[in-house]
C-alpha positions as CSV (number, residue, x, y, z in Angstrom):
1,X,-41.5,-69.5,21.8
2,X,-39.1,-72.1,20.4
3,X,-40.8,-74.9,22.4
4,X,-44.2,-73.8,21.1
5,X,-43.0,-74.0,17.5
6,X,-41.5,-77.5,18.1
7,X,-44.7,-78.7,19.8
8,X,-46.8,-77.4,16.8
9,X,-44.4,-79.1,14.3
10,X,-44.6,-82.4,16.3
11,X,-48.4,-82.2,16.2
12,X,-48.5,-81.7,12.5
13,X,-46.2,-84.7,11.9
14,X,-48.2,-86.9,14.3
15,X,-51.5,-85.9,12.6
16,X,-50.0,-86.7,9.2
17,X,-48.9,-90.1,10.3
18,X,-52.3,-91.3,11.5
19,X,-54.3,-93.3,9.0
20,X,-58.0,-92.5,9.3
21,X,-60.7,-95.2,8.6
22,X,-64.1,-95.3,7.1
23,X,-66.5,-96.8,9.6
24,X,-68.4,-99.6,7.8
25,X,-70.4,-101.4,10.3
26,X,-71.6,-101.6,13.9
27,X,-69.1,-104.3,14.8
28,X,-66.3,-101.8,14.5
29,X,-64.8,-103.2,11.3
30,X,-63.3,-100.5,9.1
31,X,-61.6,-100.0,5.8
32,X,-58.7,-97.6,6.0
33,X,-58.8,-94.4,4.1
34,X,-56.2,-94.2,1.4
35,X,-52.9,-92.6,2.3
36,X,-52.0,-91.8,-1.3
37,X,-54.8,-93.6,-3.3
38,X,-52.5,-96.6,-3.2
39,X,-52.8,-99.2,-5.9
40,X,-51.0,-102.4,-6.8
41,X,-48.6,-101.9,-9.7
42,X,-48.1,-105.1,-11.7
43,X,-44.7,-105.7,-13.4
44,X,-45.0,-108.2,-16.2
45,X,-47.3,-110.9,-17.5
46,X,-47.2,-114.3,-15.9
47,X,-49.0,-117.6,-16.0
48,X,-52.3,-118.0,-14.1
49,X,-52.4,-120.6,-11.3
50,X,-53.2,-123.9,-12.8
51,X,-56.0,-124.5,-10.4
52,X,-57.5,-121.2,-11.5
53,X,-57.4,-122.4,-15.2
54,X,-59.2,-125.6,-14.2
55,X,-61.8,-123.5,-12.3
56,X,-62.4,-121.4,-15.4
57,X,-62.9,-124.5,-17.6
58,X,-65.5,-125.8,-15.1
59,X,-67.1,-122.4,-14.4
60,X,-66.6,-120.3,-17.5
61,X,-69.3,-117.8,-16.5
62,X,-67.2,-116.9,-13.4
63,X,-64.2,-116.0,-15.6
64,X,-66.0,-113.7,-18.0
65,X,-65.6,-109.9,-17.8
66,X,-69.1,-108.8,-19.0
67,X,-69.5,-105.9,-16.6
68,X,-66.6,-103.4,-16.6
69,X,-65.9,-100.0,-15.2
70,X,-63.2,-97.4,-15.7
71,X,-63.5,-96.4,-12.0
72,X,-65.3,-97.9,-9.0
73,X,-66.4,-95.0,-6.7
74,X,-66.7,-96.5,-3.2
75,X,-69.8,-94.8,-1.8
76,X,-70.9,-95.5,1.8
77,X,-73.6,-97.8,0.5
78,X,-71.1,-99.9,-1.5
79,X,-68.7,-99.9,1.4
80,X,-71.4,-101.4,3.6
81,X,-72.3,-104.0,0.9
82,X,-68.6,-104.9,0.6
83,X,-68.3,-105.3,4.3
84,X,-71.5,-107.5,4.4
85,X,-70.3,-109.8,1.7
86,X,-66.9,-110.2,3.2
87,X,-68.4,-111.0,6.7
88,X,-71.0,-113.4,5.4
89,X,-68.6,-115.4,3.3
90,X,-66.0,-115.5,6.1
91,X,-68.8,-116.8,8.4
92,X,-70.5,-119.2,6.0
93,X,-67.5,-121.2,4.8
94,X,-65.8,-123.5,7.3
95,X,-61.9,-123.4,6.9
96,X,-60.6,-126.6,5.4
97,X,-57.3,-127.1,3.5
98,X,-57.1,-129.0,0.3
99,X,-55.3,-132.3,0.3
100,X,-51.6,-131.8,-0.6
101,X,-51.2,-131.9,-4.4
102,X,-55.0,-131.7,-5.0
103,X,-55.6,-127.9,-5.1
104,X,-59.2,-127.3,-6.1
105,X,-60.8,-123.8,-6.5
106,X,-64.6,-123.6,-6.1
107,X,-67.4,-121.3,-5.2
108,X,-70.3,-121.5,-2.8
109,X,-68.9,-124.3,-0.8
110,X,-69.7,-125.2,2.9
111,X,-66.0,-125.7,3.6
112,X,-62.9,-124.8,1.8
113,X,-59.6,-122.9,1.7
114,X,-58.7,-119.3,0.9
115,X,-59.3,-119.5,-2.9
116,X,-62.8,-120.8,-2.3
117,X,-63.5,-117.7,0.0
118,X,-62.1,-115.4,-2.7
119,X,-64.0,-116.8,-5.6
120,X,-67.3,-116.9,-3.6
121,X,-66.9,-113.2,-2.6
122,X,-66.1,-112.2,-6.2
123,X,-69.0,-114.2,-7.6
124,X,-71.5,-112.7,-5.1
125,X,-70.2,-109.1,-5.7
126,X,-70.5,-109.5,-9.5
127,X,-74.1,-110.8,-9.0
128,X,-74.8,-107.7,-7.0
129,X,-73.7,-105.6,-9.9
130,X,-70.0,-104.8,-9.1
131,X,-67.8,-104.5,-12.1
132,X,-65.8,-107.7,-12.6
133,X,-62.6,-106.0,-13.8
134,X,-62.4,-104.2,-10.3
135,X,-62.6,-107.6,-8.4
136,X,-59.2,-109.4,-8.8
137,X,-57.9,-112.5,-7.3
138,X,-54.3,-112.2,-6.0
139,X,-51.9,-114.8,-4.8
140,X,-49.7,-113.9,-1.9
141,X,-47.6,-115.4,1.0
142,X,-48.5,-115.0,4.6
143,X,-45.8,-114.1,7.2
144,X,-45.3,-117.8,8.0
145,X,-44.7,-118.5,4.3
146,X,-48.0,-120.1,3.5
147,X,-49.5,-119.5,0.0
148,X,-52.6,-117.5,0.4
149,X,-55.2,-115.9,-2.0
150,X,-57.2,-112.7,-1.4
151,X,-59.7,-110.6,-3.3
152,X,-58.5,-107.2,-4.3
153,X,-61.2,-104.6,-4.9
154,X,-59.8,-101.7,-7.0
155,X,-61.6,-98.5,-6.0
156,X,-61.2,-94.7,-6.4
157,X,-59.7,-94.7,-2.9
158,X,-57.1,-97.5,-3.6
159,X,-56.9,-101.2,-3.7
160,X,-58.8,-102.9,-0.8
161,X,-58.2,-106.4,0.4
162,X,-60.8,-108.9,1.4
163,X,-59.1,-111.7,3.4
164,X,-60.8,-114.7,5.0
165,X,-58.3,-114.4,8.0
166,X,-60.1,-111.2,9.1
167,X,-63.4,-109.3,8.7
168,X,-61.5,-106.0,8.5
169,X,-61.0,-104.6,5.0
170,X,-57.6,-103.0,4.5
171,X,-55.6,-101.2,1.8
172,X,-53.2,-103.6,0.2
173,X,-50.2,-101.8,1.7
174,X,-51.6,-102.2,5.2
175,X,-51.7,-106.0,5.1
176,X,-49.0,-108.5,6.3
177,X,-48.9,-110.2,2.9
178,X,-46.0,-110.6,0.4
179,X,-47.5,-110.2,-3.1
180,X,-46.8,-112.7,-5.9
181,X,-49.3,-112.4,-8.7
182,X,-52.7,-110.8,-9.5
183,X,-55.4,-111.0,-12.2
184,X,-55.2,-108.4,-14.9
185,X,-57.9,-105.7,-14.8
186,X,-58.0,-105.9,-18.6
187,X,-58.8,-109.6,-18.9
188,X,-59.5,-111.9,-15.9
189,X,-57.8,-114.8,-17.7
190,X,-54.5,-112.9,-17.8
191,X,-52.3,-112.5,-14.7
192,X,-49.4,-110.2,-13.8
193,X,-46.3,-110.8,-11.7
194,X,-45.8,-108.8,-8.5
195,X,-42.6,-110.3,-7.2
196,X,-40.2,-107.6,-8.5
197,X,-42.3,-104.6,-8.0
198,X,-45.7,-103.3,-6.9
């Protein structure tokens, strides 16, 4: 009887530790279901990346916050649309790093680095009707200490990450990134620090 109770207890613990996924495409790509509706918590205001400021001067329409939402409910249809945009942009832009000291952020380019992927994904999603305040650019570090930008999509199931390094969409806690700063969801021109929390 004691062994039966221990086996049942172990099964409950194992089941609770498995993170289910939402299937979002025939290629097996998936976005993880939230463990606890996980969201990024910002700590304090910080300066926006200078290249982002230059981008906004050149592309003011991309830095407006015309379409807002209190909550983005991630329906199966929207999940498929998110997966499609992530996949298409990852496929369409050829990876190419900026010249050292000449960081340029652009949209709809044939080749570019991580920021160009992020801004293109954000722009396409906004044009499809997604609320701009739920599509935030974040600056991170990869495990090999390279600066890296990703798009964070804030949904009712948590904050999901679109990364040009992978076609898989993950909750921000399930990535290998170290988080530095992120756009505010109140004003896209404002940024928040993530280095001491979140």
